[in-house]
Backbone as JSON Lines, residues from 0, in Angstrom:
{"i":0,"aa":"X","n":[113.62,127.6,130.01],"ca":[112.77,126.56,129.49],"c":[113.42,125.77,128.35]}
{"i":1,"aa":"X","n":[113.64,124.51,128.47],"ca":[114.32,123.83,127.38],"c":[113.37,123.45,126.24]}
{"i":2,"aa":"X","n":[113.86,123.53,125.05],"ca":[113.08,123.15,123.9],"c":[113.1,121.64,123.76]}
{"i":3,"aa":"X","n":[111.9,121.04,123.57],"ca":[111.79,119.64,123.4],"c":[112.24,119.23,121.96]}
{"i":4,"aa":"X","n":[113.2,118.29,121.93],"ca":[113.64,117.89,120.61],"c":[112.66,116.94,119.91]}
{"i":5,"aa":"X","n":[112.67,117.11,118.6],"ca":[111.79,116.2,117.82],"c":[112.38,114.79,117.82]}
{"i":6,"aa":"X","n":[111.45,113.85,117.67],"ca":[111.83,112.44,117.6],"c":[111.89,112.06,116.08]}
{"i":7,"aa":"X","n":[113.12,111.56,115.65],"ca":[113.35,111.28,114.31],"c":[113.5,109.71,114.24]}
{"i":8,"aa":"X","n":[112.77,109.07,113.39],"ca":[112.9,107.62,113.23],"c":[113.49,107.28,111.88]}
{"i":9,"aa":"X","n":[114.5,106.41,111.94],"ca":[115.09,105.87,110.71],"c":[115.05,104.34,110.86]}
{"i":10,"aa":"X","n":[115.17,103.63,109.77],"ca":[115.09,102.19,109.77],"c":[115.97,101.66,108.63]}
{"i":11,"aa":"X","n":[116.46,100.39,108.87],"ca":[117.23,99.75,107.87],"c":[117.83,98.46,108.41]}
{"i":12,"aa":"X","n":[118.57,97.81,107.52],"ca":[119.21,96.58,107.87],"c":[120.49,96.85,108.61]}
{"i":13,"aa":"X","n":[121.24,97.8,108.21],"ca":[122.55,98.2,108.82],"c":[123.58,97.05,108.89]}
{"i":14,"aa":"X","n":[123.6,96.3,107.75],"ca":[124.58,95.23,107.65],"c":[125.88,95.78,107.15]}
{"i":15,"aa":"X","n":[126.94,95.44,107.73],"ca":[128.24,95.95,107.42],"c":[128.19,97.45,107.46]}
{"i":16,"aa":"X","n":[128.21,98.02,108.63],"ca":[128.18,99.48,108.85],"c":[129.2,100.21,107.97]}
{"i":17,"aa":"X","n":[128.75,101.25,107.32],"ca":[129.65,102.0,106.44],"c":[129.42,103.49,106.62]}
{"i":18,"aa":"X","n":[130.18,104.31,105.9],"ca":[130.04,105.75,106.02],"c":[128.69,106.34,105.61]}
{"i":19,"aa":"X","n":[128.04,105.64,104.73],"ca":[126.61,106.07,104.35],"c":[125.67,105.9,105.52]}
{"i":20,"aa":"X","n":[125.82,104.88,106.34],"ca":[124.93,104.68,107.49],"c":[125.16,105.83,108.46]}
{"i":21,"aa":"X","n":[126.45,106.09,108.7],"ca":[126.85,107.19,109.64],"c":[126.26,108.52,109.13]}
{"i":22,"aa":"X","n":[126.43,108.74,107.84],"ca":[125.82,109.93,107.28],"c":[124.33,110.08,107.52]}
{"i":23,"aa":"X","n":[123.6,109.01,107.28],"ca":[122.13,109.06,107.53],"c":[121.85,109.4,108.99]}
{"i":24,"aa":"X","n":[122.48,108.75,109.88],"ca":[122.3,108.96,111.3],"c":[122.63,110.4,111.63]}
{"i":25,"aa":"X","n":[123.74,110.88,111.18],"ca":[124.1,112.33,111.49],"c":[123.19,113.3,110.91]}
{"i":26,"aa":"X","n":[122.74,113.06,109.7],"ca":[121.74,113.99,109.05],"c":[120.42,113.95,109.9]}
{"i":27,"aa":"X","n":[120.02,112.75,110.32],"ca":[118.78,112.71,111.12],"c":[118.94,113.36,112.43]}
{"i":28,"aa":"X","n":[120.22,113.29,113.07],"ca":[120.46,114.01,114.33],"c":[120.36,115.5,114.23]}
{"i":29,"aa":"X","n":[120.53,116.03,113.01],"ca":[120.36,117.48,112.81],"c":[118.93,117.91,112.97]}
{"i":30,"aa":"X","n":[118.01,116.93,112.88],"ca":[116.6,117.2,113.03],"c":[116.08,116.98,114.4]}
{"i":31,"aa":"X","n":[116.78,116.14,115.17],"ca":[116.31,115.8,116.53],"c":[116.91,114.56,117.04]}
{"i":32,"aa":"X","n":[116.3,113.93,118.05],"ca":[116.73,112.7,118.64],"c":[116.49,111.51,117.72]}
{"i":33,"aa":"X","n":[117.5,110.71,117.47],"ca":[117.36,109.63,116.47],"c":[117.0,108.29,117.09]}
{"i":34,"aa":"X","n":[115.92,107.76,116.66],"ca":[115.42,106.4,117.07],"c":[115.57,105.47,115.83]}
{"i":35,"aa":"X","n":[116.32,104.39,116.03],"ca":[116.64,103.51,114.89],"c":[115.93,102.15,115.02]}
{"i":36,"aa":"X","n":[115.28,101.69,113.94],"ca":[114.71,100.38,113.87],"c":[115.59,99.58,112.92]}
{"i":37,"aa":"X","n":[116.15,98.48,113.51],"ca":[117.03,97.59,112.82],"c":[116.19,96.38,112.33]}
{"i":38,"aa":"X","n":[116.27,96.1,111.03],"ca":[115.5,95.03,110.47],"c":[115.89,93.68,111.09]}
{"i":39,"aa":"X","n":[114.98,92.8,111.28],"ca":[115.29,91.45,111.75],"c":[115.89,90.66,110.59]}
{"i":40,"aa":"X","n":[116.58,89.62,110.92],"ca":[117.21,88.75,109.84],"c":[116.06,88.23,108.93]}
{"i":41,"aa":"X","n":[114.99,87.71,109.68],"ca":[113.89,87.12,108.92],"c":[113.25,88.14,107.96]}
{"i":42,"aa":"X","n":[112.96,89.3,108.42],"ca":[112.24,90.31,107.59],"c":[113.18,90.81,106.47]}
{"i":43,"aa":"X","n":[114.45,90.94,106.76],"ca":[115.39,91.29,105.7],"c":[115.41,90.25,104.57]}
{"i":44,"aa":"X","n":[115.33,89.0,104.96],"ca":[115.36,87.94,103.97],"c":[114.03,87.9,103.17]}
{"i":45,"aa":"X","n":[112.9,88.15,103.82],"ca":[111.64,88.18,103.17],"c":[111.63,89.39,102.15]}
{"i":46,"aa":"X","n":[112.21,90.54,102.56],"ca":[112.14,91.77,101.77],"c":[113.1,91.69,100.58]}
{"i":47,"aa":"X","n":[114.29,91.2,100.78],"ca":[115.3,91.23,99.75],"c":[115.77,89.91,99.12]}
{"i":48,"aa":"X","n":[115.33,88.83,99.82],"ca":[115.69,87.5,99.31],"c":[117.01,87.0,99.86]}
{"i":49,"aa":"X","n":[117.69,87.78,100.71],"ca":[118.92,87.35,101.3],"c":[119.01,87.75,102.72]}
{"i":50,"aa":"X","n":[119.64,86.94,103.52],"ca":[119.89,87.22,104.93],"c":[121.04,88.13,105.12]}
{"i":51,"aa":"X","n":[121.06,88.94,106.1],"ca":[122.24,89.83,106.37],"c":[123.49,88.96,106.69]}
{"i":52,"aa":"X","n":[124.65,89.51,106.48],"ca":[125.84,88.86,106.88],"c":[125.94,88.86,108.41]}
{"i":53,"aa":"X","n":[125.74,90.0,109.05],"ca":[125.82,90.12,110.51],"c":[124.41,89.83,111.15]}
{"i":54,"aa":"X","n":[124.44,88.97,112.23],"ca":[123.18,88.63,112.83],"c":[122.53,89.85,113.47]}
{"i":55,"aa":"X","n":[121.2,89.82,113.62],"ca":[120.43,90.98,114.1],"c":[120.86,91.51,115.42]}
{"i":56,"aa":"X","n":[121.16,90.66,116.38],"ca":[121.57,91.12,117.69],"c":[122.86,91.93,117.64]}
{"i":57,"aa":"X","n":[123.79,91.52,116.83],"ca":[125.05,92.17,116.7],"c":[124.89,93.5,115.93]}
{"i":58,"aa":"X","n":[124.03,93.51,114.87],"ca":[123.77,94.81,114.18],"c":[123.09,95.76,115.17]}
{"i":59,"aa":"X","n":[122.21,95.33,115.96],"ca":[121.52,96.19,116.96],"c":[122.5,96.7,117.94]}
{"i":60,"aa":"X","n":[123.39,95.95,118.49],"ca":[124.4,96.33,119.43],"c":[125.32,97.47,118.85]}
{"i":61,"aa":"X","n":[125.69,97.24,117.61],"ca":[126.56,98.24,116.97],"c":[125.78,99.57,116.84]}
{"i":62,"aa":"X","n":[124.59,99.53,116.33],"ca":[123.76,100.77,116.17],"c":[123.53,101.47,117.46]}
{"i":63,"aa":"X","n":[123.24,100.7,118.52],"ca":[123.0,101.36,119.85],"c":[124.17,102.1,120.35]}
{"i":64,"aa":"X","n":[125.34,101.72,119.91],"ca":[126.56,102.35,120.39],"c":[127.19,103.39,119.51]}
{"i":65,"aa":"X","n":[126.49,103.75,118.5],"ca":[126.96,104.84,117.58],"c":[126.55,106.2,118.13]}
{"i":66,"aa":"X","n":[127.41,107.2,117.89],"ca":[127.09,108.53,118.23],"c":[125.84,108.95,117.55]}
{"i":67,"aa":"X","n":[125.11,109.82,118.25],"ca":[123.82,110.46,117.71],"c":[122.61,109.49,117.61]}
{"i":68,"aa":"X","n":[122.78,108.23,118.16],"ca":[121.64,107.36,118.3],"c":[121.04,107.41,119.69]}
{"i":69,"aa":"X","n":[119.86,107.98,119.81],"ca":[119.26,108.04,121.15],"c":[118.72,106.7,121.69]}
{"i":70,"aa":"X","n":[118.21,105.9,120.68],"ca":[117.65,104.58,121.11],"c":[117.58,103.7,119.79]}
{"i":71,"aa":"X","n":[117.7,102.42,119.96],"ca":[117.52,101.53,118.78],"c":[116.86,100.24,119.28]}
{"i":72,"aa":"X","n":[116.17,99.6,118.35],"ca":[115.44,98.4,118.64],"c":[115.33,97.54,117.38]}
{"i":73,"aa":"X","n":[115.07,96.28,117.58],"ca":[114.83,95.42,116.4],"c":[113.41,95.68,115.93]}
{"i":74,"aa":"X","n":[113.27,95.46,114.63],"ca":[111.87,95.55,114.08],"c":[111.09,94.42,114.61]}
{"i":75,"aa":"X","n":[109.77,94.45,114.31],"ca":[108.88,93.43,114.9],"c":[109.01,92.17,114.11]}
{"i":76,"aa":"X","n":[108.84,91.05,114.77],"ca":[108.9,89.78,114.05],"c":[107.77,89.58,113.07]}
{"i":77,"aa":"X","n":[106.64,90.26,113.31],"ca":[105.49,90.19,112.39],"c":[105.57,91.24,111.29]}
{"i":78,"aa":"X","n":[106.67,92.04,111.31],"ca":[106.87,93.04,110.31],"c":[105.79,94.12,110.22]}
{"i":79,"aa":"X","n":[105.07,94.3,111.37],"ca":[104.05,95.37,111.47],"c":[104.71,96.71,111.7]}
{"i":80,"aa":"X","n":[105.18,97.29,110.58],"ca":[105.97,98.59,110.65],"c":[105.19,99.66,111.26]}
{"i":81,"aa":"X","n":[103.88,99.72,110.97],"ca":[103.06,100.82,111.58],"c":[102.92,100.71,113.03]}
{"i":82,"aa":"X","n":[102.91,99.47,113.54],"ca":[102.86,99.28,114.99],"c":[104.15,99.82,115.66]}
{"i":83,"aa":"X","n":[105.27,99.53,114.99],"ca":[106.54,100.04,115.49],"c":[106.55,101.61,115.47]}
{"i":84,"aa":"X","n":[106.03,102.11,114.45],"ca":[106.0,103.58,114.33],"c":[105.11,104.15,115.46]}
{"i":85,"aa":"X","n":[103.94,103.51,115.67],"ca":[103.09,103.86,116.79],"c":[103.77,103.84,118.14]}
{"i":86,"aa":"X","n":[104.57,102.85,118.34],"ca":[105.32,102.66,119.64],"c":[106.3,103.8,119.83]}
{"i":87,"aa":"X","n":[107.08,104.09,118.75],"ca":[108.15,105.12,118.87],"c":[107.53,106.56,118.84]}
{"i":88,"aa":"X","n":[106.42,106.67,118.1],"ca":[105.68,107.92,117.98],"c":[106.61,109.1,117.56]}
{"i":89,"aa":"X","n":[107.25,108.89,116.41],"ca":[108.19,109.95,115.93],"c":[107.44,111.22,115.45]}
{"i":90,"aa":"X","n":[108.21,112.27,115.37],"ca":[107.67,113.46,114.68],"c":[107.92,113.37,113.15]}
{"i":91,"aa":"X","n":[109.09,112.7,112.82],"ca":[109.57,112.61,111.48],"c":[110.06,111.23,111.23]}
{"i":92,"aa":"X","n":[109.7,110.6,110.11],"ca":[110.37,109.37,109.64],"c":[111.2,109.83,108.52]}
{"i":93,"aa":"X","n":[112.53,109.56,108.64],"ca":[113.51,109.91,107.63],"c":[113.92,108.7,106.84]}
{"i":94,"aa":"X","n":[113.58,108.67,105.55],"ca":[113.97,107.55,104.75],"c":[115.33,107.85,104.12]}
{"i":95,"aa":"X","n":[116.09,106.86,103.97],"ca":[117.39,106.94,103.25],"c":[117.14,107.15,101.8]}
{"i":96,"aa":"X","n":[118.2,107.66,101.08],"ca":[118.01,107.98,99.64],"c":[117.74,106.77,98.8]}
{"i":97,"aa":"X","n":[118.17,105.56,99.24],"ca":[118.0,104.36,98.39],"c":[116.95,103.4,98.94]}
{"i":98,"aa":"X","n":[116.26,103.84,100.02],"ca":[115.13,102.99,100.5],"c":[113.92,103.04,99.6]}
{"i":99,"aa":"X","n":[113.35,101.96,99.35],"ca":[112.32,101.88,98.28],"c":[110.9,102.22,98.76]}
{"i":100,"aa":"X","n":[110.79,102.68,99.95],"ca":[109.44,103.05,100.46],"c":[108.95,104.28,99.67]}
{"i":101,"aa":"X","n":[107.62,104.26,99.45],"ca":[107.0,105.46,98.77],"c":[106.54,106.38,99.89]}
{"i":102,"aa":"X","n":[106.95,107.67,99.82],"ca":[106.52,108.66,100.85],"c":[104.99,108.78,100.83]}
{"i":103,"aa":"X","n":[104.38,108.83,99.64],"ca":[103.02,108.95,99.55],"c":[102.21,107.84,100.15]}
{"i":104,"aa":"X","n":[102.61,106.62,99.88],"ca":[101.91,105.43,100.39],"c":[102.09,105.36,101.99]}
{"i":105,"aa":"X","n":[103.36,105.6,102.43],"ca":[103.56,105.58,103.81],"c":[102.76,106.64,104.58]}
{"i":106,"aa":"X","n":[102.71,107.88,104.0],"ca":[101.94,108.97,104.59],"c":[100.43,108.61,104.63]}
{"i":107,"aa":"X","n":[99.92,107.99,103.58],"ca":[98.53,107.59,103.49],"c":[98.25,106.51,104.62]}
{"i":108,"aa":"X","n":[99.19,105.57,104.73],"ca":[98.9,104.47,105.79],"c":[99.0,105.01,107.18]}
{"i":109,"aa":"X","n":[99.87,106.01,107.4],"ca":[100.0,106.68,108.68],"c":[98.67,107.32,108.98]}
{"i":110,"aa":"X","n":[98.13,108.1,108.05],"ca":[96.85,108.83,108.25],"c":[95.69,107.84,108.56]}
{"i":111,"aa":"X","n":[95.66,106.68,107.8],"ca":[94.69,105.69,108.09],"c":[94.71,105.16,109.49]}
{"i":112,"aa":"X","n":[95.94,105.12,110.1],"ca":[96.17,104.68,111.48],"c":[95.94,105.76,112.48]}
{"i":113,"aa":"X","n":[95.62,107.01,112.01],"ca":[95.42,108.14,112.91],"c":[96.74,108.78,113.34]}
{"i":114,"aa":"X","n":[97.82,108.44,112.6],"ca":[99.12,109.1,112.92],"c":[99.39,110.28,112.03]}
{"i":115,"aa":"X","n":[98.46,111.22,111.93],"ca":[98.53,112.35,111.03],"c":[99.69,113.3,111.3]}
{"i":116,"aa":"X","n":[100.18,113.31,112.6],"ca":[101.19,114.3,112.94],"c":[102.59,113.92,112.47]}
{"i":117,"aa":"X","n":[102.8,112.74,111.91],"ca":[104.11,112.26,111.52],"c":[104.44,112.72,110.09]}
{"i":118,"aa":"X","n":[105.56,113.41,109.97],"ca":[106.01,113.84,108.68],"c":[107.0,112.79,108.09]}
{"i":119,"aa":"X","n":[106.81,112.45,106.84],"ca":[107.66,111.51,106.18],"c":[108.53,112.25,105.17]}
{"i":120,"aa":"X","n":[109.88,112.09,105.32],"ca":[110.83,112.78,104.5],"c":[111.84,111.77,103.95]}
{"i":121,"aa":"X","n":[112.46,112.19,102.87],"ca":[113.58,111.38,102.32],"c":[114.83,112.2,102.31]}
{"i":122,"aa":"X","n":[115.96,111.64,102.77],"ca":[117.26,112.25,102.67],"c":[117.64,112.19,101.19]}
{"i":123,"aa":"X","n":[117.74,113.37,100.54],"ca":[117.96,113.37,99.05],"c":[119.46,113.14,98.73]}
{"i":124,"aa":"X","n":[120.3,113.51,99.64],"ca":[121.74,113.4,99.26],"c":[122.25,112.0,99.6]}
{"i":125,"aa":"X","n":[122.96,111.48,98.66],"ca":[123.51,110.08,98.78],"c":[125.01,110.21,99.08]}
{"i":126,"aa":"X","n":[125.42,109.58,100.13],"ca":[126.83,109.7,100.58],"c":[127.7,108.77,99.72]}
{"i":127,"aa":"X","n":[128.45,109.32,98.78],"ca":[129.25,108.42,97.95],"c":[130.68,108.99,97.84]}
{"i":128,"aa":"X","n":[131.19,109.56,98.94],"ca":[132.49,110.13,99.01],"c":[133.56,109.0,98.77]}
{"i":129,"aa":"X","n":[133.22,107.78,99.22],"ca":[134.17,106.71,99.07],"c":[133.65,105.65,98.05]}
{"i":130,"aa":"X","n":[134.55,104.91,97.49],"ca":[134.16,103.91,96.47],"c":[133.23,102.84,97.05]}
{"i":131,"aa":"X","n":[133.57,102.39,98.25],"ca":[132.71,101.36,98.88],"c":[131.63,102.03,99.85]}
{"i":132,"aa":"X","n":[130.69,102.64,99.24],"ca":[129.69,103.37,99.97],"c":[128.35,102.64,100.19]}
{"i":133,"aa":"X","n":[128.37,101.36,99.99],"ca":[127.13,100.57,100.32],"c":[127.57,99.22,100.74]}
{"i":134,"aa":"X","n":[126.69,98.55,101.5],"ca":[126.95,97.21,101.94],"c":[127.14,96.27,100.76]}
{"i":135,"aa":"X","n":[126.35,96.51,99.74],"ca":[126.41,95.65,98.55],"c":[127.78,95.78,97.88]}
{"i":136,"aa":"X","n":[128.27,96.99,97.78],"ca":[129.61,97.18,97.16],"c":[130.67,96.55,98.0]}
{"i":137,"aa":"X","n":[130.61,96.64,99.33],"ca":[131.56,96.07,100.2],"c":[131.55,94.5,100.01]}
{"i":138,"aa":"X","n":[130.35,93.95,100.05],"ca":[130.21,92.44,99.84],"c":[130.83,92.01,98.55]}
{"i":139,"aa":"X","n":[130.55,92.79,97.48],"ca":[131.1,92.45,96.15],"c":[132.64,92.46,96.14]}
{"i":140,"aa":"X","n":[133.17,93.51,96.83],"ca":[134.61,93.57,96.85],"c":[135.29,92.4,97.63]}
{"i":141,"aa":"X","n":[134.6,91.94,98.69],"ca":[135.09,90.82,99.43],"c":[135.02,89.56,98.54]}
{"i":142,"aa":"X","n":[133.98,89.37,97.8],"ca":[133.77,88.21,96.9],"c":[134.9,88.26,95.82]}
{"i":143,"aa":"X","n":[135.07,89.46,95.22],"ca":[136.07,89.57,94.15],"c":[137.47,89.29,94.73]}
{"i":144,"aa":"X","n":[137.81,89.8,95.87],"ca":[139.11,89.54,96.46],"c":[139.27,88.09,96.79]}
{"i":145,"aa":"X","n":[138.28,87.4,97.25],"ca":[138.38,86.01,97.61],"c":[138.57,85.19,96.33]}
{"i":146,"aa":"X","n":[137.73,85.47,95.29],"ca":[137.88,84.77,94.02],"c":[139.34,84.96,93.42]}
{"i":147,"aa":"X","n":[139.81,86.21,93.47],"ca":[141.09,86.5,92.97],"c":[142.18,85.72,93.72]}
{"i":148,"aa":"X","n":[142.11,85.7,94.96],"ca":[143.06,84.95,95.85],"c":[143.08,83.52,95.55]}
{"i":149,"aa":"X","n":[141.84,82.97,95.44],"ca":[141.76,81.48,95.23],"c":[142.01,81.05,93.79]}
{"i":150,"aa":"X","n":[141.78,81.89,92.84],"ca":[142.1,81.63,91.46],"c":[143.63,81.63,91.24]}
{"i":151,"aa":"X","n":[144.29,82.55,91.9],"ca":[145.73,82.56,91.82],"c":[146.37,81.31,92.46]}
{"i":152,"aa":"X","n":[145.77,80.79,93.46],"ca":[146.31,79.54,94.13],"c":[146.18,78.38,93.21]}
{"i":153,"aa":"X","n":[145.16,78.35,92.37],"ca":[144.94,77.22,91.46],"c":[145.86,77.19,90.24]}
{"i":154,"aa":"X","n":[146.55,78.27,90.01],"ca":[147.43,78.36,88.85],"c":[148.77,77.75,89.07]}
């Protein structure tokens, strides 16, 4: 008799895939089958004030093809996160170490929706083995290199 794997849900923008993203997916896979929700361009812009570099369809395609991802989908255009959770019906929602969601608030909202069985956890370890361990750091490095290159041309 085979043991049924838990369904683990993670979510994020996944702009400029880097080692930290892979680490999150691999850590989630240690808990069960990984289901990924990729933020839409519109919702990312509403949430952070800036659009991703990579368009949503391309980010989704990359995530779908990574090892340890059972399934991936775009977030809802209406940003109804709890509806997406209801559709995926995970056993665990695993938040990344730098995601700003409150475990307490998310757990309370899940209970209000009747989704009491879902455990919300946060990955405590931050993967910073490499200097460029976040999309923001990678973007800043690109900007710095571009400025340096074009400043030198003007001299």
